[in-house]
Phi, psi and omega in degrees: 000135182280151179279168177299335186273006178221161176229183180293346180257011179112184182299145176298128183300332178295321179285325177298326179278004180061037177285136181298128179303327177296319179297321178299315178296319180296321176298317177299315178294323177296315178297317179298319179298314180299312183288333177285312181298335180300334180278340185301312181301320180293317179297317179295316181298315179295319179298316182288316187268340186057026181249121180231014185303325183268005181263134181282118177297315180301317180298315182288329174298311180293321181296314180295321175298314178299318178296319178298318179294319176297321179296316177299314178301314179299318178296317181292326182266351179071029183268105183307308180300321178294317181296308183298310185293318183286329175295311181291316180296323178295324175296314180294309181293323177296321176297317177297317179298315179300316179293325176298314179293326182282316186259354178088000000 
């Protein structure tokens, strides 16, 4: 069984550079925060206006499916940033999807 510090392509470059594992997690949480917060303005706008005409149903269907799969992967691998970001983003994108289906 391979260790966390290696992959099928060799050691993780972050560990070879002696990067602190906590710093790696913090970078993951920062990235997760940015990509999650990006959905908030759209969710707020749709909630306030009840207007979803310019939103692609197909895109949000595929996005919510992808987020669900990332969430499952995060849960299975025990990856905190993946779990947190995909759970919250799935709520935001899922809310937009529900409003798209409800309001057209």
